[in-house]
C-alpha positions in Angstrom: 125.4 20.0 66.3 123.5 21.7 69.0 126.1 20.8 71.5 129.2 21.6 69.3 131.6 24.3 70.0 132.0 25.1 66.3 130.1 24.2 63.2 132.0 24.2 59.8 130.4 23.7 56.3 132.7 21.6 54.1 130.5 22.5 51.1 130.3 19.1 49.8 134.1 18.2 50.1 135.5 15.0 51.5 136.2 15.1 55.3 138.6 12.6 56.7 140.3 11.8 60.0 143.7 13.4 60.2 146.4 11.2 59.2 148.6 9.6 62.0 152.2 9.1 60.8 153.4 6.4 63.1 157.0 6.3 61.7 159.3 9.2 61.0 162.8 10.4 61.6 162.5 14.1 61.7 165.4 15.3 64.0 168.5 15.2 61.6 170.8 17.5 59.8 172.4 17.4 56.4 171.5 15.9 53.1 172.0 12.8 51.1 170.9 13.7 47.8 174.1 12.4 46.2 173.4 9.0 47.7 170.0 9.1 46.2 171.3 10.0 42.7 173.8 7.1 43.0 171.0 4.7 43.9 168.9 5.8 41.0 172.0 5.0 38.9 172.1 1.4 40.3 174.0 1.4 43.6 171.9 -0.7 46.1 170.6 0.8 49.2 172.8 0.1 52.4 172.0 0.8 56.0 175.5 2.3 56.6 174.5 5.5 54.8 172.9 6.4 58.1 176.4 7.4 59.4 176.6 10.3 57.0 173.5 11.7 58.7 174.9 11.0 62.1 178.0 13.1 61.5 175.9 16.1 60.2 173.5 15.7 63.2 176.1 15.6 65.9 177.6 18.8 64.5 174.3 20.6 64.2 172.9 23.2 66.8 169.6 22.9 68.5 168.5 25.8 66.3 169.3 24.0 63.0 167.5 20.9 64.1 164.4 22.8 65.3 164.3 24.6 62.0 164.6 21.4 60.0 161.8 19.7 62.2 159.6 22.9 61.8 159.9 22.7 57.9 159.2 19.0 57.8 156.3 19.2 60.2 154.9 22.0 58.2 155.1 19.9 55.0 153.5 17.0 56.8 150.6 19.2 58.2 149.9 20.6 54.7 149.6 16.8 53.4 147.0 16.1 56.1 149.2 14.7 58.9 147.7 15.8 62.3 149.9 13.7 64.5 153.4 12.2 64.2 155.7 9.7 66.0 159.3 11.0 65.9 162.4 8.8 66.5 165.9 9.7 67.5 168.8 7.5 66.1 171.0 10.1 64.3 173.1 10.7 67.5 174.4 7.3 68.4 176.1 8.7 71.5 174.7 9.4 74.8 174.6 13.3 74.8 173.3 13.5 71.2 170.6 10.9 71.6 169.4 12.6 74.7 169.3 15.9 72.8 167.4 14.4 69.8 164.8 13.0 72.2 164.4 16.3 74.0 163.9 18.2 70.8 161.4 15.6 69.4 159.4 15.9 72.6 158.8 19.6 71.8 156.5 18.4 68.9 155.0 15.1 69.9 154.1 12.8 72.9 155.0 9.9 70.8 158.8 10.1 71.0 160.8 6.9 70.2 164.5 6.1 71.5 166.3 4.6 68.5 169.8 4.4 69.8 169.9 0.9 68.1 169.8 2.5 64.5 173.3 1.6 63.5 176.8 0.8 65.0 178.5 4.2 65.2 182.0 4.5 63.6 183.8 4.6 66.8 182.3 1.1 67.8 183.2 -0.4 64.4 183.8 -4.2 65.0 182.4 -3.9 68.6 178.7 -4.0 68.1 177.9 -5.9 71.3 179.8 -3.2 73.3 177.6 -0.6 71.6 174.5 -2.7 72.4 175.6 -2.5 76.0 175.9 1.2 75.9 172.4 1.6 74.3 170.8 -0.8 77.0 172.6 1.0 79.8 173.8 4.7 80.0 172.1 5.7 76.8 168.7 4.2 77.6 168.9 5.7 81.2 169.5 9.1 79.7 166.7 8.9 77.0 163.8 7.0 78.6 162.6 9.8 80.8 161.9 11.7 77.5 160.2 8.8 75.5 157.3 6.7 75.1 158.8 4.0 72.9 162.1 2.2 72.1 163.0 0.8 68.6 165.8 -1.0 66.9 166.8 -1.7 63.4 166.8 -5.5 62.8 168.7 -5.9 59.6 171.8 -7.1 57.9 174.3 -4.1 58.4 172.5 -2.9 61.4 171.7 -5.3 64.4 170.8 -9.0 64.6 167.8 -10.4 66.2 169.7 -11.2 69.6 171.0 -7.7 69.8 167.5 -6.3 69.1 166.0 -8.5 71.6 168.4 -7.2 74.3 167.6 -3.6 73.4 163.8 -4.1 73.4 163.8 -6.1 76.7 166.0 -3.3 78.3 163.5 -0.7 77.0 160.5 -2.8 78.3 162.2 -2.9 81.9 162.6 0.8 81.7 158.8 1.2 81.0 159.0 2.0 77.3 156.6 0.4 74.6 158.2 -1.6 71.8 158.6 -0.9 68.2 161.0 -2.6 65.6 162.3 -2.1 62.1 162.1 -5.4 60.5 162.3 -7.4 57.3 163.2 -4.4 55.1 165.9 -5.5 52.8 165.2 -9.2 52.9 163.7 -12.0 55.0 164.8 -12.0 58.6 163.8 -12.7 62.2 162.5 -9.2 62.9 158.6 -9.6 62.4 158.5 -12.9 64.5 160.8 -11.2 67.2 158.4 -8.1 67.3 155.4 -10.5 67.7 157.0 -12.6 70.3 157.9 -9.4 72.5 154.5 -8.0 72.0 155.6 -4.9 70.1 152.9 -2.6 69.2 154.3 -2.3 65.6 157.0 -3.9 63.3 157.8 -1.6 60.5 158.8 -1.9 56.8 157.7 -5.6 56.5 158.8 -5.6 52.9 159.6 -9.3 52.8 157.1 -11.5 54.7 157.1 -15.3 54.8 154.0 -17.3 55.3 155.1 -17.8 59.0 155.4 -14.0 59.4 151.9 -13.3 58.2 150.6 -16.1 60.4 152.4 -14.8 63.3 151.2 -11.1 62.7 147.7 -12.3 62.0 147.5 -14.0 65.5 149.0 -11.0 67.4 148.2 -7.3 68.4 151.4 -6.2 66.5 150.6 -4.0 63.7 152.5 -4.3 60.4 153.5 -0.9 59.4 154.2 -0.5 55.6 156.5 2.2 54.4 156.1 2.4 50.6 157.8 5.5 50.0 161.0 3.7 51.3 160.4 0.9 48.8 160.1 3.6 46.1 163.4 5.3 47.1 165.4 2.2 47.5 163.9 0.2 44.6 162.9 -2.8 46.8 160.0 -4.8 45.9 156.8 -3.5 47.4 155.2 -5.6 50.1 152.0 -7.6 49.3 149.5 -5.8 51.6 146.6 -7.7 50.1 148.1 -10.9 51.4 148.5 -9.5 54.9 145.1 -7.9 55.1 143.2 -11.0 53.8 145.1 -13.1 56.5 143.7 -10.8 59.2 146.8 -8.7 59.8 146.2 -5.0 61.1 148.1 -2.7 58.9 149.3 0.8 59.0 150.9 3.2 56.5 153.6 5.7 57.4 156.0 8.0 55.6 159.3 7.1 57.3 160.5 10.7 56.6 164.3 10.6 56.7 167.1 12.0 54.6 168.4 8.6 53.3 165.7 6.3 52.2 162.4 8.3 52.2 162.9 12.0 51.9 159.1 12.8 51.8 156.3 14.0 54.2 153.5 13.1 52.0 151.0 10.6 53.3 149.0 11.1 50.1 151.9 9.7 48.1 152.1 6.7 50.3 148.4 6.1 49.8 148.9 6.1 46.1 151.8 3.7 46.1 149.8 1.3 48.6 146.9 1.2 46.1 149.0 1.0 42.9 151.6 -1.3 44.0 150.6 -3.1 47.3 147.1 -4.4 46.4 145.2 -2.1 48.8 141.9 -0.5 48.0 141.6 3.3 48.5 139.5 2.8 51.7 141.9 0.4 53.1 144.8 2.6 52.5 143.2 5.7 54.0 142.2 3.7 57.0 145.8 2.6 57.3 147.1 6.0 57.2 144.7 7.3 59.9 143.3 4.6 62.2 146.1 2.2 61.4 148.7 4.7 62.5 146.8 5.3 65.7 146.6 1.5 66.4 150.4 1.3 65.7 150.8 3.9 68.4 148.2 2.3 70.6 146.2 5.6 70.6 142.5 5.4 70.9 142.1 9.2 70.7 143.3 9.7 67.2 142.7 8.2 63.6 138.9 8.4 63.9 136.1 11.1 63.7 134.0 10.1 66.7 133.0 11.2 70.2 135.8 11.1 72.7 138.6 11.4 70.1 140.8 14.4 69.6 139.0 16.6 66.9 141.8 16.0 64.1 140.3 16.3 60.6 141.2 17.1 57.1 139.0 18.6 54.4 140.0 17.6 50.9 139.6 19.8 47.8 137.9 16.7 46.4 134.7 14.8 46.8 136.4 11.4 47.3 139.8 10.1 48.8 140.1 8.3 45.4 141.7 11.5 44.1 144.9 10.6 46.2 145.4 7.9 43.6 143.6 9.3 40.7 145.3 12.7 40.8 148.6 11.8 42.4 151.0 14.4 43.5 148.1 17.1 43.5 147.9 19.0 46.9 144.5 17.9 47.7 144.4 18.9 51.4 142.5 22.3 51.7 142.0 22.5 55.5 143.6 20.8 58.5 142.1 20.7 62.0 144.0 19.6 65.2 142.0 19.4 68.4 139.3 21.2 66.7 141.4 24.2 65.8 142.4 25.2 62.2 146.2 24.8 61.6 146.0 25.0 57.9 143.8 26.4 55.4 
């Protein structure tokens, strides 16, 4: 403490590293509450609902989008998130995707280009033509503003060959690789991500033994998004099985208007412990250090010399309260780079 710039008395409260949210879609306009209500009444989740948000986002001004991002990042900060990855993906045309990447870059240095989120209406029936656009003109416009590239490998979105093309083009442009995979059912996404050396494959709701084995023998992080499974009424992934096999795991919010309209990492921790077989310590680690590992950041997710001084102080003596007292606002103070940003 003699060499510290500042000393803070936490008065016996629990201090944790700031949470690192390694999967979010914050740049959007509009609302899909009606879709959520229909899903609660029994309609299954379908990837195609993304088009509703695309239409609203294309029509929105920069000011509207910035205000939405400010509101969501404020919520996330109050829940203990001190760093976020932010994806594009609600433009699906060259000018709007470039605009979303630019706006996201005002908030984070972990911007992800997600032009391969869904085939837009104007390319209906011509998915390969749209992939060519993503890999060509759209990537060229967006890559200078991004650190990562991502694709949605799922029935109703893009198949494994199309995702491979997108990720390989992104790699050639100097971007790191991420992938949405195995959300709505078993598929090729996880093994494709591992094969290509992706930093993270996200959702991982349905994992085969071969998927788990591939992840365990790789540097690819399995990022679980349990608030999405809550919202879509999918089965929760078996995190216990993955962790016991040696898979590196992360938790993230997947904040978006269609399938995970929450910014609460505490809620994700509660779901992971109650429904995914994780211990409290494992879930907290996955929400902090796991997120940093999914972003290949060694300056986040830990309280240690050389790391950015991101920390949260809970109005509790233990992180068990994230699960024991779910839904309660436990975060009393938040520090980013050593400066108070909340509390």
